[in-house]
N, C-alpha and C positions, 0 to 999 in steps of 0.2 A: 552120212550127214544129209539132212534134209535140204531141199533147195533153199528154204527160207534162212538156213544157217550159213549158206555160201555167200561169197562176195562176187560181184560182177567183175569180170576181167576187163582190162583196158581194150577198147575197140579200135585199135589202129589197123584194122583190116586183117588181123591175125587170128581172130576168133572164128573157128570153123562154122560154116552154115550147116544147119540141120536139114536133111531132106524130109519130105512129107512123112515117110515111115518112121523116122527117128522122132519127129515132132509128135506123132500120134502115140508113140511109146512113152513120151514124157507127160502126156495129158493127165494120166491118173494121179500124178504127183501134185496137181493143182486142185483147188476147190471146185465143186460143181458150179457150172455157169460159164466157165471159160470155153471158148470155141476157137477152132482153127478157121481162118478166113483167107480170102485172096489166094486160093490155090495152096493152102497150108503154109503160107509165108508170113502170117500175122496171127497174133492172139487177140481176142476180143472178149470183153465181158461188160454186161450192163448191170448196174446196181440201182435199186429203187429205194427211195426214202419218202417219209411222210411229210417232210418239210424241206424248204429251200436250204436252210442252214445245215440240215443233216447231210445233204448232198455236197454242199460246199466244204463241210468238215472232211469228208472223204477225199475230196480233191486236194485239200491242204495236207492231210496225212500222207497221201500217196506222193505228193510233190516232195515232201520232206524225205521220204524213202528214195525217190528218184535222185534227189540231190546227193544224198549219202552215197548212193551206188554209182553216180555219174552215168546214169543210163535213164533216158527220159521217154515216157510214153506220150501218146497223144490223148488228150482229154476232150470230151464233148460234154459240157455241163449245162443242164437246163433245170427248171424247177422240179425238184424231187427225183432227178435222174442224173446218173453219171455213166458215160460210156468210156471205157478205157481200151485203147488199141496199142499193142506193143509189137515192135519188131526192131531189128538192128538196122537202122537206116543206112549206115555206112556199108554194111555187108549185103544189103538188099534182100533180107529175109530173116528167118528165125535162127537164133543162136541160143546156147544154154543161158546166156545173160537174160534173155527175154523171159524164160521160165523162172529164173531166180527172182527177177523183179515182180513177176506175177505172184509168186509164192509169198513174197514180202508184203505185197499189197493185200493179199488174202489175210495175212497175219494181222496187219493194222486194222483192216476192216472188221475181223472177228473180235479184236480187242475193243474197238470202238462200239460195236453192237452189244457186247457184253456189258460195257459201261452204261450204255443207254438203258439196257434191261435192268441193271442193278439200281440205277437212279429211279426208274419207273416203279420198281418193287418197293424201294424205300419210301417213295412218295405215297404209294397206296397204303403202305403199312402205317404211316403217320397220320393218314386221313381219318 
């Protein structure tokens, strides 16, 4: 089962922390662009867009996923750019939940970008 198909476990301090080596082993399961930061205790990715609304749309899509999973990232949102940082705050580092959330964010980002490309192609075709 892929990470994007899993559900985040409840984080009542019972989710085991991943050490740096385990976190590195999980990185290939995420889309290119994710990085381990803060001594391999956080996931970070930057997304760039051509518009303000494009960036805002990703924040909203990722927020919907976070609410569904009851696991919330930190967002830094500016014109045309979104930075997402994920770690399990209660555990003080990375858990499998963080990788699950990152994979789900990758999935909604990919779907959103495919939709943008399809709309652009349809518009060009009708012109």
